SEBA-999867 format. One record per atom (N, C-alpha, C): x, z, y; atom name; residue in three letters. Coordinates in pm, 1 decimal, m for minus. Each point is the difference from the previous one (the first is absolute). Layout:
R        c1        c3        c2  fiti  lose
R         X         Z         Y    CA   Ala
...
This chain:
R        c1        c3        c2  fiti  lose
R      85.6     m20.6    m118.5     N   Unk
R     m89.6       0.7     147.1    CA   Unk
R      97.3       8.0      97.4     C   Unk
R     m24.7     m59.6      66.3     N   Unk
R      53.7     m24.4     143.6    CA   Unk
R     m19.2      89.4     100.6     C   Unk
R      34.1     114.3      17.2     N   Unk
R      67.2     105.6     162.8    CA   Unk
R     m67.3     m82.0     114.8     C   Unk
R     m54.5     m57.9     102.8     N   Unk
R      12.8     m22.9      91.2    CA   Unk
R      m6.0     126.0      81.9     C   Unk
R     129.8     m45.1      52.8     N   Unk
R      12.6     107.4     183.5    CA   Unk
R      16.3     m76.2     132.6     C   Unk
R     m55.3      75.1      30.3     N   Unk
R     m35.5     m13.7     147.2    CA   Unk
R      48.9      65.2     121.1     C   Unk
R      65.3     m92.8      94.1     N   Unk
R      82.5      60.0      92.3    CA   Unk
R     m60.2      93.8     109.2     C   Unk
R     120.0     107.5       9.1     N   Unk
R    m101.1     109.3      58.7    CA   Unk
R      30.8     m28.3     150.1     C   Unk
R    m118.8     122.6      27.0     N   Unk
R       9.8     m20.2     170.4    CA   Unk
R      63.4     m28.5      65.6     C   Unk
R      50.6     m21.3     160.0     N   Unk
R     137.6       5.2      21.2    CA   Unk
R      m2.3     130.5     128.9     C   Unk
R     127.1      47.1     m31.5     N   Unk
R     m41.7     132.4      77.2    CA   Unk
R       7.6     m24.7     111.9     C   Unk
R     110.9     m78.7      68.1     N   Unk
R     m24.3     m62.6     139.7    CA   Unk
R    m158.5      m5.8      84.2     C   Unk
R     m56.6     m85.7    m112.4     N   Unk
R    m153.2       1.5      36.1    CA   Unk
R     m70.5     142.0      38.9     C   Unk
R      19.2      71.7    m124.7     N   Unk
R    m108.1      91.7      m1.3    CA   Unk
R      56.9     130.0      94.7     C   Unk
R     127.0      16.0      52.9     N   Unk
R      51.1      45.1     119.5    CA   Unk
R    m115.6     m38.4     103.6     C   Unk
R      66.9    m135.8      20.7     N   Unk
R     m98.3     m51.0      91.7    CA   Unk
R    m140.1       4.5     103.5     C   Unk
R    m118.3      13.2    m184.3     N   Unk
R     m94.8     m12.6       7.4    CA   Unk
R     m30.0     167.6      10.9     C   Unk
R     102.1      52.5     m84.2     N   Unk
R     m27.7     190.5      30.6    CA   Unk
R      52.0      26.7     187.7     C   Unk
R      65.2     m25.8      73.5     N   Unk
R      33.3     m21.8      95.4    CA   Unk
R     m99.5     m20.0     125.1     C   Unk
R     m97.6    m137.3     m20.2     N   Unk
R    m120.3     m62.4      41.5    CA   Unk
R     m74.6      78.8     m11.5     C   Unk
R     m90.6     102.4    m102.0     N   Unk
R     m82.6      96.2     m12.3    CA   Unk
R      m9.8     114.4      m7.8     C   Unk
R     150.2      67.0     123.5     N   Unk
R      10.0     123.5      24.6    CA   Unk
R    m165.0     m40.8     110.4     C   Unk
R     m49.7     100.7     m10.1     N   Unk
R     m80.9      79.5     125.3    CA   Unk
R    m159.4     m71.5     m47.4     C   Unk
R     m13.3     m53.2    m146.0     N   Unk
R    m145.8     m36.6     m64.5    CA   Unk
R     m28.3      84.3     m99.4     C   Unk
R     m47.5      81.7     m49.1     N   Unk
R     m63.2     100.4    m100.9    CA   Unk
R      25.0    m117.9    m163.3     C   Unk
R      33.6      71.2     m84.3     N   Unk
R       7.4     m82.7    m112.0    CA   Unk
R      92.6      66.1    m127.6     C   Unk
R      m6.6     m32.4     m96.6     N   Unk
R      83.0      54.1    m133.5    CA   Unk
R      63.0    m157.3     m43.7     C   Unk
R     112.3      75.7     m26.5     N   Unk
R     114.8     m88.3     m44.1    CA   Unk
R     m56.9      14.5    m181.6     C   Unk
R       2.6     m67.3     m62.1     N   Unk
R     m38.2     m19.9    m111.8    CA   Unk
R     136.9    m144.5    m101.5     C   Unk
R      32.0      63.6    m132.0     N   Unk
R      65.3    m155.8     m97.1    CA   Unk
R     m48.2     m63.0     m47.6     C   Unk
R     m71.6    m111.9      14.7     N   Unk
R     m67.0    m121.1    m122.5    CA   Unk
R     124.7     m89.4     m23.5     C   Unk
R      30.7      38.6    m160.2     N   Unk
R      43.4    m146.3     m72.9    CA   Unk
R      98.5      46.1      67.7     C   Unk
R     112.4     130.0      23.1     N   Unk
R      81.5     m20.2      56.4    CA   Unk
R      63.4     m25.3     193.2     C   Unk
R    m105.7     m76.0      26.6     N   Unk
R       7.4     m16.9     126.3    CA   Unk
R    m115.1      65.5     132.6     C   Unk
R      28.9      98.3     128.9     N   Unk
R     m52.2     110.7      89.6    CA   Unk
R     m98.1    m127.3     m12.8     C   Unk
R    m109.3     113.4      36.6     N   Unk
R    m164.9     m60.3      43.7    CA   Unk
R     m30.8     141.0      76.5     C   Unk
R     m81.2     m89.4     132.8     N   Unk
R     m20.8     132.4      82.5    CA   Unk
R    m185.8     m16.5      16.9     C   Unk
R     m40.9     139.2     m26.6     N   Unk
R    m147.6     m16.5      m5.3    CA   Unk
R     m74.3     108.9     101.0     C   Unk
R    m143.6     m31.4      35.6     N   Unk
R     m91.4     127.2      47.8    CA   Unk
R     m95.2     m23.8     m82.5     C   Unk
R     m74.2     119.6     m29.7     N   Unk
R     m97.2      60.8     m40.3    CA   Unk
R      27.6     m92.2    m192.2     C   Unk
R     127.2      m5.0     m30.8     N   Unk
R     m15.7     m34.3     m99.3    CA   Unk
R      34.6    m163.8     m40.5     C   Unk
R     m40.2     m43.1     133.1     N   Unk
R     m34.9    m164.7      20.6    CA   Unk
R     188.2     m31.1      24.5     C   Unk
R      m5.1     m99.4     m78.1     N   Unk
R     198.6    m115.0      44.7    CA   Unk
R     m57.6     m25.7     123.3     C   Unk
R      69.2     m18.0      72.4     N   Unk
R      19.0    m124.6     113.1    CA   Unk
R     113.1     m41.3      64.1     C   Unk
R     134.2      40.0     m72.3     N   Unk
R     147.3    m108.3       0.7    CA   Unk
R      73.9      69.3     m84.3     C   Unk
R     120.1     m39.0     m14.8     N   Unk
R     101.6      23.4     m83.4    CA   Unk
R     109.8    m127.7     m35.1     C   Unk
R      20.3     m26.3     m22.4     N   Unk
R     193.0     m45.2     m76.5    CA   Unk
R     m25.1     m28.8    m110.0     C   Unk
R     m16.6    m155.9     m20.7     N   Unk
R      33.5     m23.9    m124.4    CA   Unk
R     157.1    m137.8      46.9     C   Unk
R      75.9      96.6    m133.4     N   Unk
R     139.8    m131.9     m26.8    CA   Unk
R      51.0     m23.5     181.6     C   Unk
R     m41.9     m76.3      54.3     N   Unk
R     104.7     m45.3     132.0    CA   Unk
R    m149.0     m39.8      88.1     C   Unk
R    m109.8      59.0     m50.3     N   Unk
R    m130.1     m38.6     106.6    CA   Unk
R     m72.2     128.0      35.9     C   Unk
R     m41.2      17.0     144.8     N   Unk
R    m109.4     106.8      43.3    CA   Unk
R    m115.3     m29.9      20.5     C   Unk
R    m114.5      20.7     m83.0     N   Unk
R    m123.7      m0.2      18.4    CA   Unk
R     m78.1      51.2      29.0     C   Unk
R    m141.2     m91.9      79.5     N   Unk
R    m117.7     115.0      51.5    CA   Unk
R    m142.2     m24.8     m68.6     C   Unk
R     m67.1      65.3      21.5     N   Unk
R    m108.4       3.5      m7.2    CA   Unk
R     m73.3     m43.3      48.0     C   Unk
R     m85.6     m81.3      35.2     N   Unk
R     m92.5     m20.0     141.1    CA   Unk
R    m108.1     m40.2     m52.9     C   Unk
R    m140.3      m3.9      70.8     N   Unk
R    m110.1     m90.7      12.0    CA   Unk
R      m1.4    m129.4     m51.4     C   Unk
R     m53.3     m72.1     m22.3     N   Unk
R     m15.7    m155.6     m14.2    CA   Unk
R      51.0     m57.7     171.9     C   Unk
R     m39.9      32.4      96.0     N   Unk
R      25.2     m23.5     120.7    CA   Unk
R      62.0      47.9      m2.3     C   Unk
R     102.6      98.3     m28.5     N   Unk
R     167.6      23.3     137.7    CA   Unk
R      64.0     m52.7    m141.8     C   Unk
R     m41.3     m86.3    m136.9     N   Unk
R     118.2     m40.4    m129.2    CA   Unk
R     m20.2    m153.4     110.8     C   Unk
R    m114.9    m101.4      37.4     N   Unk
R      17.2     m89.5      67.3    CA   Unk
R      87.6     m15.0      87.7     C   Unk
R     m61.9     135.4     106.6     N   Unk
R      80.0     m46.4     152.5    CA   Unk
R     128.5      44.2     m11.4     C   Unk
R     146.5      56.7    m129.6     N   Unk
R      65.5      33.8     m17.8    CA   Unk
R     115.4    m104.7     m40.8     C   Unk
R    m113.0    m108.3     m78.8     N   Unk
R      61.4    m116.2     m54.8    CA   Unk
R     m25.4     m99.6     158.6     C   Unk
R     m62.8     m11.9      26.1     N   Unk
R      21.3    m100.4      99.9    CA   Unk
R      75.2      98.2     193.8     C   Unk
R      67.2      77.1     m53.0     N   Unk
R      74.0      51.1      76.3    CA   Unk
R     158.6     m13.2     m16.2     C   Unk
R      12.9     m20.3    m123.7     N   Unk
R      98.0     m17.5    m100.1    CA   Unk
R      28.1     m15.5    m146.1     C   Unk
R       3.6    m159.1      38.9     N   Unk
R      69.2    m104.4     m21.3    CA   Unk
R      26.2      42.0    m209.5     C   Unk
R      60.1     135.8      m2.6     N   Unk
R     108.5      45.1     m95.1    CA   Unk
R    m124.6     101.5     m81.7     C   Unk
R    m107.2     m10.8      75.0     N   Unk
R     m59.7     159.5     m78.3    CA   Unk
R     m90.7     m79.9    m150.0     C   Unk
R      28.1     112.5     m90.0     N   Unk
R     m78.4    m110.2    m117.3    CA   Unk
R    m146.1     108.4     m67.8     C   Unk
R    m121.0      m9.9     m99.7     N   Unk
R       5.1      99.8     m78.7    CA   Unk
R      84.0      26.3    m124.3     C   Unk
R     m25.4     162.3      45.8     N   Unk
R     104.5      85.1     m70.0    CA   Unk
R       0.3     m45.9    m165.6     C   Unk
R      87.0     m48.6    m100.8     N   Unk
R      m9.2      m4.3    m138.2    CA   Unk
R     124.7      56.9     m56.0     C   Unk
R     m40.0     114.9     m27.3     N   Unk
R      94.2     114.3     m82.5    CA   Unk
R     101.2     m75.4    m125.8     C   Unk
R     m90.7     m91.0    m110.7     N   Unk
R      37.2     m92.0     m63.8    CA   Unk
R     m31.8     m97.3      m4.9     C   Unk
R       5.0    m129.0     m72.1     N   Unk
R     m47.9    m127.2     m20.0    CA   Unk
R     m89.0       4.1     m28.2     C   Unk
R    m110.7     m68.0      78.8     N   Unk
R    m121.5      11.2      11.0    CA   Unk
R     m89.6     143.9     m14.9     C   Unk
R      41.6      61.9      25.6     N   Unk
R    m111.2     151.8      83.1    CA   Unk
R      54.8     m20.6     152.2     C   Unk
R    m105.6     m91.6      78.4     N   Unk
R     m34.2      70.7     112.0    CA   Unk
R    m115.0     107.3      10.5     C   Unk
R     109.0     112.6      54.7     N   Unk
R    m126.4     120.7     129.1    CA   Unk
R     m91.2     m60.3      61.5     C   Unk
R    m105.6       8.2      19.7     N   Unk
R    m117.6     m32.1      86.3    CA   Unk
R      42.9     124.6     100.6     C   Unk
R     m72.7     m46.2     144.0     N   Unk
R      71.1     110.4      83.3    CA   Unk
R     170.7      29.7      53.2     C   Unk
R      80.6     m95.0     m60.6     N   Unk
R      85.2      65.1      12.6    CA   Unk
R     108.6    m141.1      42.7     C   Unk
R      98.0      36.5     117.5     N   Unk
R      97.9    m131.9      32.6    CA   Unk
R      95.1      70.1      56.3     C   Unk
R     133.6     m80.2    m152.4     N   Unk
R     165.1       7.3      95.6    CA   Unk
R      20.6     m52.2     134.3     C   Unk
R      41.2      67.4     116.1     N   Unk
R      56.4     m43.7     113.0    CA   Unk
R     135.5     m60.8     m57.4     C   Unk
R      43.1     m87.3     114.8     N   Unk
R      96.3     m63.9      57.2    CA   Unk
R      81.4      53.7      27.9     C   Unk
R     167.0     m50.2     m39.5     N   Unk
R     104.5     101.0      93.9    CA   Unk
R       3.5      m5.2     117.3     C   Unk
R     m92.0     m88.2      55.0     N   Unk
R       7.5      45.7     129.1    CA   Unk
R     m22.2     123.2     110.9     C   Unk
R    m115.9      19.4    m115.4     N   Unk
R     m83.1      74.2      94.3    CA   Unk
R      80.8     157.2     m39.5     C   Unk
R     109.1      18.7     m57.2     N   Unk
R      50.5     136.4    m103.4    CA   Unk
R     102.6      48.6     169.0     C   Unk
R      15.5     m98.2     101.1     N   Unk
R     108.5      51.7     126.3    CA   Unk
R     m73.7      m2.2      58.5     C   Unk
R    m167.3     m80.0      23.4     N   Unk
R     m87.2      15.8     164.7    CA   Unk
R     m10.8     193.0     m71.7     C   Unk
R       2.1      96.3      72.8     N   Unk
R     m46.6     106.0     m62.2    CA   Unk
R     m75.7      25.5      67.5     C   Unk
R     m68.2     m47.6     147.7     N   Unk
R    m123.2      50.3      25.3    CA   Unk
R    m125.2     m77.5     m51.0     C   Unk
R      49.1     m99.6     m56.0     N   Unk
R     m89.1    m128.0     m43.1    CA   Unk
R     m34.6      85.3    m202.1     C   Unk
R     117.2      22.9     m63.4     N   Unk
R     m46.5      58.5     m75.0    CA   Unk
R     m48.9     127.1     m33.9     C   Unk
R      11.9      72.8     102.8     N   Unk
R     m79.6     151.4     m13.9    CA   Unk
R    m151.8      m8.6      22.0     C   Unk
R     m15.5    m117.9     131.8     N   Unk
R    m121.4     m27.6      12.5    CA   Unk
R     m93.6     m75.7    m121.5     C   Unk
R      71.5     m51.8     m75.2     N   Unk
R     m74.7     m41.7    m170.2    CA   Unk
R      17.2      76.8     m68.7     C   Unk
R      70.3     110.8      22.4     N   Unk
R       1.9     153.9     m71.4    CA   Unk
R     m65.2      40.0     m41.9     C   Unk
R     m63.9      57.6     230.7     N   Unk
R    m155.2      49.4     m25.8    CA   Unk
R     m84.8     m80.3     m58.7     C   Unk
R     m52.1    m143.9      16.7     N   Unk
R    m117.3     m60.6     m30.7    CA   Unk
R      m4.1       0.9    m176.9     C   Unk
R     123.6      37.0     m34.9     N   Unk
R     m55.4      13.1    m150.2    CA   Unk
R      36.8     115.9     m26.0     C   Unk
R      m4.6     116.1      63.4     N   Unk
R     m55.6      93.2     m24.8    CA   Unk
R    m132.0     104.5      m4.8     C   Unk
R     m24.0    m138.6     149.4     N   Unk
R    m139.3      71.6      41.4    CA   Unk
R     m63.3    m103.0    m123.3     C   Unk
R      28.1     m86.6     m73.0     N   Unk
R    m113.4      m6.9     m62.3    CA   Unk
R      m3.9     m29.6    m138.2     C   Unk
R     146.4     101.3     m81.0     N   Unk
R     m52.8      59.4     m65.2    CA   Unk
R     m84.0     173.7     m23.4     C   Unk
R      55.4      30.5     157.3     N   Unk
R     m98.7     139.2      50.3    CA   Unk
R    m139.1     m49.5      m8.0     C   Unk
R     m78.2    m105.7      34.8     N   Unk
R     m94.5      m6.0     m62.9    CA   Unk
R     m58.3      14.3    m110.5     C   Unk
R      25.9     m69.4     m82.8     N   Unk
R     m43.0     m16.2    m120.8    CA   Unk
R     m39.5     108.3     m66.1     C   Unk
R     m56.6      60.5     m95.7     N   Unk
R     m80.7     107.2     m36.6    CA   Unk
R     221.0      49.9     m91.9     C   Unk
R      m5.2     140.4       0.4     N   Unk
R      41.9      46.2     m56.7    CA   Unk
R      14.8      m9.7    m160.8     C   Unk
R     133.3       0.8     m55.1     N   Unk
R      39.8     m42.4    m112.4    CA   Unk
R     m17.0     125.7    m111.4     C   Unk
R     m85.5     m25.3     m96.6     N   Unk
R     m12.5     124.6     m53.6    CA   Unk
R     128.3      61.3     m89.6     C   Unk
R      m6.8     127.9     m61.3     N   Unk
R     121.8      28.8     m44.9    CA   Unk
R      m3.1     m29.6    m204.3     C   Unk
R     102.5     m63.4     m60.2     N   Unk
R    m103.3      29.3    m149.1    CA   Unk
R      19.8      93.4     m28.1     C   Unk
R    m114.4      14.3     m88.6     N   Unk
R       9.7     148.8    m133.8    CA   Unk
R     151.5      m5.5     m81.7     C   Unk
């Protein structure tokens, strides 16, 4: 049986995202070896390999894809596209004010969703 190995989350992007999230109330968790950030147990951003992704409503996904041609639907595995999630382009990483604005939008969207119930 062939073992599949996934590339680990970029430590540099993890640090960049953590710095951008200062002042935003959230929890840090690990999922599949990658850092994710949640509010009310709902994921709203994280790092996957060499990418930062956000959770946005459909209109927000369309808006960011229009504004940033490098943005694309979040596909953590080939063929698995996660609805409501978008991978942001590298040029947005350096624009700290705009990145913070999109993080607030993702946080606000996840906050508006019903809290995820704990498993028994």
